[in-house]
N, C-alpha and C positions, 0 to 999 in steps of 0.2 A: 409801277415806280415811280416819284419823282426823284431826278435828280435837280437842289438846288444849290444855291451860290450863294447866297446871302444871309446873316442872322434873321435881316425882317421876313424874309421869305418862310425861314424854319418857324420862325416865331407864330406867323401868323397861320401855319398848318396847324401847328400843335395846340395853338388856340382852340381850331375849328373842333379839333377832337374833346380840348377840354371841354368846352361846351355842351355838350354830348353827354360829360359825364366819363370819359372815356381817358383810358389809363393809357400810361406813353414809356415806353423801354429805350432805352440809346446803347448802340455797339460803339464806343470810340476803336478807330483803328487807323493805321496809315495804310490801307490796302494792300494790292498782293495778296489777294486772299488765297487762302487755302483751307481744308476740312476744320480745322482749329475754330477760326475767322465763324464757318456758315455755321457749325454747333453755338455758337452764342447768339448767332441770327437767329437760328430756329428756335432756342431757349428763350431768348424775347419774345419771339412771335407767339410762342404756346400761354405768355403768361399778359400780353398787351393788347390794345385793341390799336396802335400805332406804335411802329417799331421804328427809329432812327439810326441809320449805321453813318457815322461820320468818317470823311476819307480826304484824311489832311497827313501828310509827312511833315511833322511839326519840327521847323527847322533850330527851334530852342533846346530839344532835347540830343540832340548831337553834339559832338564837342569838334575842334579841330582837327581835321585829319581823319575823324570817322566818316560810314560811308552815306552822307545827306547826297549829293549829285549820284551815285552809283544806286541808290535804293530802288526797288525797282518798284515801276510804275506802270499799271494798265489800267486805264479808267473804264473803258469800254468792255473790258473782259470782268471787270471787280463789278461796273454794273449789273452785270448779266448775271454773275451769281448772287449777287447781292437779292438781285429778283426774284429768283427763284427759289432761293431760301426765305422767301416771303415778308423781307422787308417792304416798308411803306416809302420810307424818304432815303435815298443817300445825299449825304451833306456834303459836299466835295465843294468849300469855298478853298479860292485864291490866299494867297501866305499875307496880303494888305488886308482880306474879310477879317481875320483873326488879328494881325498884330497891326494896325495902323500906321500913319504916322504919328510919330512921339508916343507909344506907347512903353510905359516906362516902371510896370508893373512884373513882379514875381513872387510865387510864392513859396517857402520853402521851408522844408520841414526837417527839424534838427534830431538828430539820436539816429534812427533807421536808417536814413542815408545816406552815414557814413561808412558802413560797410558794405561787403558783398561788392555789387556794382557800382554804387556809389564808392568806395577807397579808390576804385580806376578809371570813371565815369565823372569827374567832378563837375557840376550843375546839371548833369542828366537829370537827375527826379524833382529839378525847380523849374523845367522844362515841360515834365509828366504831368507835373503837381497844379502849372499853371495854365497849361492846355485843357487838361479834364475840370478844373474848377469853372474855365471858363464857357466849355462845353457844357455845364450843371446849368449855368446862367444863361446858355441861348434855351438848351432843350426843356430844361426844370421835369426830366425825367421824373416817374415814381423810383423806377428801379435801372442803373447801370452794370454792363454783361462785361467783366473782364476773364483771363484763361489764365488759370493755376500755374501755367510754367512761367509765369514772370511775376511771381511768388509775393518778390520784394514791392512790385509796382502794385500790387492789390495789397498790399499792409496800409502803403504811402498813401495811396487814395482812400483808405479807408481811415488813417491818420487824418487827413485833410476835413475828412467830412465829418467828420466827431467832433473835431478842435475848432473849425467853424460852423458848424450847428445847420449843414446844409439838409435839407429836405431828398433825401436821396439812398434808395437802399443800394449797396454794392454786394454784386453776387456774381461770386468766383466757382469757373464752370471750369469742370476735369479737363487735367492737360489730353489731348488729341493726338496718339503716334504714327509713325508710320507699322508698317507691316513688322519691320526687322526692331523696333523697338524706339527709335529715333525722333523725338518729338519734333512735331511741324513748327515750322518758321519759315518766313517770308525770306531770312538770309540762307536756308538751306540752299537756294539757290544758285548760291555762287560756289558750292561747292562742286570742285569736279570729281570722276568718278572714284577717282583714290579715293581723296578726302571723304567720301561721301562712306568710302567703308570704313575710315578711319573713325567715323563719328558718330559711327553704332556704340563705338565704347563707350560715351557716356553712359547710356541707358545701361550698359552692363556692367557699369561702376556702379549704379544706384541698385542694381539687380543684387549685386554681390554685397550690398550694405545690408538690405534687406535680408538674404539668406542667413548673415552674419547675428544679423539682432533675433529672426524666429530661433536660432542655434543658441542664445543665451548668452549674446557679445552685447551688451549697452552699452560698454564704456566707449569715448568718443575716439580715443586711443585706437580700440580693435573696429570700431567700426568706418572708423577715413583711414585707417590702415587696408582692409579688405575694398575697397574703391579706389585706390590709390594705386594699389598691384594690379589692378586691371586699366586701369589707364596708362601706368608703366609700359604695360604687356604692348600695347597699343601705340606707343610713343608719343602720349601725351603730357604736354609739360602745364595744369590745369594752372588758370591766372588765378582761381581760388578753387576749394574744396574743403568744406565746412560745416560744422554743425552749428545750428541756429536754435533757435524757443522760435515755434512758429507764431507767436503771439507777436513778439518785440523784437526779433532779430539778437537778443542777449545771447553771447557763447552757452553752449551747452556740454554739460563736461557726461552727461549721458543722454541712454534715449530712456526719459524717465517723467511721466509715462510716453512721450512721442519727442521729437526734435522733427525737425525738419536739416535733413542732406539736400546741399545746395552746391552746383560747379559750374563752374565756365571755363571755357580754353579756347581758344584759336586755332581750329582746324583749317588749312590752307587759306582763301580769303574770306573764310567767316568766321565771327566771333559768335559761338552758340552757346546758350543756359541750358539746365535742367533742376530739377527738381525731384526730390520726394519724401513726404511726411512719412518719416517712420516711428511705428508703435510698439511698443515691449509688451510683448504676450502675457 
């Protein structure tokens, strides 16, 4: 595996694969790799001749007072894990390579960025949309791989691809969980022992909602009550707990035939998110 720092280096490496008729996969990341990231890399490696993993802690998707400075960074560890997963290129550029002096362009997606995480993190998805579009322009992948844990992010990227006619397929891979159900996240590293136990309630709340739907409770009020009771018992006051359309994040009155249950909460030093696609039987 090569670690490359510049746009020119990546383009040259990708061009060589293209000239041989090979396909290219991209896995955009901010590093601090866990099994969720590695599952994306393995999926990409199984489908493409060349896989580029980007490692870039994107400053434009962090708001004032957020954890940009504290975000976990260990490039040497990440490089070893990416190589073991089969990646061919680790693109780890400095900030100035991505945002050179005078950079003045931003991509804003309306509607789906105004709710859920977008409501409390203004500008976050502008940063996501902009950096992902730049990565697509640099790598020109056939497909890009994202985790379903960031369901809203996946929808935002798909909307950018559709609206800007970008020639890339967006692949959403399943959430990878710890043995106790907690969704894997780089920010789990912020949890102390007590917060780690408390955080388990997020996935238990989603389980409770799924059980309610299986028992015939499909109205949003009942589904949210089932999930909310689990969070309350664990002492968690969620930033949001909402039932939304899985297609456009419009409010859903019921699981009919499906709906996305999304939750975000600050637990200890970490802000965590999780979601579950609920389907009525």
